[in-house]
N, C-alpha and C positions, 0 to 999 in steps of 0.2 A: 345139516347145512342150512335148511330153511329157517330153523330157529335162530341160528347164528346170524343169518342175513337180517332177519327181523330185529334182532337185538342191535345190530349196527345201524339200522336205518335212521333212528332218531339222531344219532351222533352225526351221521352223513348229512341229513337235512340241516341240522343246526350249524354244522361247519360251513355249508354253502351259504346259508342265510347271513351268518356273521361275516363271512368273506365278501359277500355282495354288498353288505352295508358299509364295510370299510372301504371297498372299491368306490362306492358312490360318494361317500363323505370326502375321501381324499381327492377325487377328481373334480368335484364341484367346489372344493375349498382351495384349489390350487391358486397361486398368485395370478391376479387378473380377474376381470369381470367376465363370466361365462356369457352373459347377454351381449356384451360387447364383442366377444369372439364370434358369436352367432351373427351379429350384425356385419361384421367384416366378411364372414363367409358368404353372406347373401349378397352384399353390395360391393365387395372388393375393398382393398386397402386404399384405393384412390379416393373413395367417398368419405367425406368428413362426417363422423358420427353426430347425429342430432339427438340430444338428450331424450326428447319425446319419443323418437323412434326406438331408441335403446330401451326405454321403459316399457313401451308397447310389446317389444320382443320378450322382455323379462316376464311380463304378465302372461304372454302367450305360452312361453316355455314353462311357466310355473316356478321360476326362480324366486319370485317374491313370496312364495308360501313358506311356512315353517319346514325345517329340514325333514321331520318325520313324514309329513304329508308328501313332500317331494320324493322321498325314498319310496313310499308306499305306491305312489303313482308310477314311478319308474319300475319297481319290482313287478307290479301287475302286468305292465307291458312286456317286461323281459320274460315272464313266465309264459307269455303267448308267442315268444319268439320275436318280439318287436323291440329292438334296441334303438330305434329312431333312424334318422337320416344323417349321413356323413356331412359335416360342414363343408369340407373341401372337395370331396369327390362327387357330391350331389347324388348319392345313391343310398338305398337302404342298406343298413349295416349287415344284417343277417345274410343276405345272399353273398356279400363279399367274403364273410367269414367262411361260409360253406364252400366257396371256391378255393380258399387258401388253406383250409383246415387239413385236408388230406396230405398236402405237402409237409406240413409241420408234423403230423402224426407219423408219416413214413420216415422223416428225418430223425425224430426222437426215438421211435420204436426200433428203427433200423440200427441206430447207434448202440442201443442197449443190447439188442440181439448180437451185434458184432462184438461187443465187449464180452458177452457170455461165451461166444464161440471161440474167441481168442484166449480167454482167461483159463479155460479148462486145460488145453494142451500146454500153455505156459506153466501152469501150476504143476502139471504132471511131470514135465521135463525138469523143472526146478527141484522137484521132490526126489528125483531119481539120481541126478548127478550133481556134483559139487560145483564145477565150473559154470555150467548153465544156470545154476541157482544164483551165483553171484551176478551174472549178466541180467537175469530176470529181476533180481532185487534192484539193480541199478535202473533198469527200464521203468519198473513200477514206481520207484522213488521220483523219477522224472515225470511220470504221468500224474502223480499226486501233486507235485510241487509246481509244475509249469502252468501258468494261467492259459485258459483256452484261447483268448484273443492272441496271445503271443505265439502259441503253437500253431494257430491258423495262419498267421503271417509267415512263420517259418516254412510251413508246408507249401504255401503259395510260392514263396521265394525259391525253394529248392525244386519242387516237383512241377510247378507251372511255369515259372519264369526261367530258371536255369536249365532244367532237364526237358521241359516241355512235354511231359508225359500226360499230364491232366490239364484240363482247361482252368483258366484263372477263376471264372465265375460261371453261374448259370445252373440250370436244373432241367431234368427231363431225360437224362441219359445216364448210363452206368459210369462212364469216366467222370462226368460232372459231379456225381454223388460221392466219389471216393474220398476226396479231401474234406468235405463237410462231415461225412460220417466218421472219418478218422479223428477229426478234431473233437467231436462230441464223445467218441468211444474211448478216448485215452484215459480219462479219469476213472470212469466206472470199471474199465478193464483192469487198471492198476489195483483198485480196491478189491474187486472180485478175485483177482489172482492171489493177492496177499491173504484174503480170507479163506480161499480154498486150500492154499498151501499150509496155513496154520491149522485148519481142520484136519488135514491129512496127517500132519506131524503129531497132533494130539492123539488121534485115533490109533496111530502106529504104536504108541507107547502104552495102550490100554492092555488090561489082562487078557481080554478075549482075542486081541490080535496076536499076543504071545502064544496063547493056546492054539490058535489056528496055525501058526508056524510050526509049533511042536508036533502037530498032527500031520504035517507034511504039505500043507497048503502052499502053493508057489507064491512068490512075492507079487507077481503081476496079477494073479487072480485075487489075492488079498487086497491089493490097492484098487484095482479097477472095479471089481464086482462087489466088494463089501465096504471098503473105506470111502471111496469117492462119492457114492450116493449120500452117505451121512455128511460129508464135508460140504456137499452142495446145498443142503437145507438152509443154512444161514444165508447163502447167497440168494435163494428164493425170496427170503423175507426182505432183502434189500432191493429187489427188482423194482418195487413200487417207488421206493425212494430214489432209485436211479432214473426211473422214468420221469419223476417230478423234476429232478435236476436237469434231465435232458430237455424237458419242455421250457424251463427257464433259460438254460444255456443256448437253446436254439436261436435266441436273439443274436448272439455272437456270430454263429455260422450263417444265419440268414442275411445279416447286414454285410459281413465281409465277403461272402460269396454271391451276393445278389440273388438270394433265393426268394421266390414269391410266396412266403408263408405267412402265418398269422403274426409271428414275432416281427417280421419286417413291416407288416401293416401297422403293428403297434408302435414301432419306432417312428415311422413317418407320421402317425397320428399325434404322437407326443410332440414332435417338432412343430406341428401346425396347430396344437392345442384343439384337436378334433375330439371333443369329449365323448360323444356317443361311441366312436370307434375305440377309444381307449378303454371305456367301461366294458364294452362287449368282449374285447380281446382278453382283458384281465379276468373277467368272469369265466370265460371259456377255458382259459389256461388253469385257473384254480380248480374248476370242476373236473377237468381231465386229470389233474394231479391227485385229487381226493379219490376219483374212481380208480386210478392206477394203484394206489396204496390198498384200496379195498380188495381189488382183484388179486393183488399179491398175497394179502393175508388169506384170502380164500384158497389160493393155490397151495399155500403152505400147509393149510389144514387138510387139504386133500392128500398131500404127499406125506404128512407126518401123522401116523395113527395115534400117537399119544395125545395130540391136540383134539382129535376127534373124540377120544375117550373122555378127556377133560370137559369138552363142551357138552357131551351127553350126560355126564355126571352132574354138571352144574344145572343143566336143564331139568334133570330128574328131581333135584332138590327143590 
């Protein structure tokens, strides 16, 4: 495991550096003058910009320097945890991120966990009986096809407005978390269910499954003790991808349900062209996505002995 982690470290660092460079270039090259945006944040929209003052701010912020030097200065500060000061909120960006990051992590990780918990029984039921199988296939097709923002609005209309079972918006209680988690869990749950069901069907047709039946092994023991663990391995490899998707899709849930997370902070910052906040939010989300994929690969290697053997053989060579 240690050699595998060391082998992945250069790719991990290179991915983060490339992502941070793209984030910086895109944000500073957005339409509009960043120095002018900083001027308006300091003095307000009512004050007429003075060219001399704008130029002074440009020099102070380093916007007049070549792009590589600007990026190097920004990266050095970011590695120290300093993403600057918010133009609109007048606060350091890093403390704001740390305040909101747990909310987004709970929302994203909770939705993936909920998808896993629901997909296993759904796949088991669909694999055993024909009528539930058709129902599950219909539900999973809807989970894959329906956009998250549309699903969120439907859930609000039905369960919050009509039935009044859950609150329309908010965060901090179990009822308030149900609809956002359901919104983000629908797509990964559908994908996981289809993947588990396909894996179970394929394993049931193998020679070793026929041999187990011939030796008198019951269908339930065969499915739950021997086949289901094998069918779950591909799902583990997709957990990192699902977590990355949940982090990006959290924007929909946090905006519609008024959840005070990192994605909502990013949404507000984009609207006000608050460049330091946009940069910090994007870098943090990309870092979390890369970390989630790395942890998923590590978990898969711990669960699959064949991958351990392959890694050991490759290291020995």
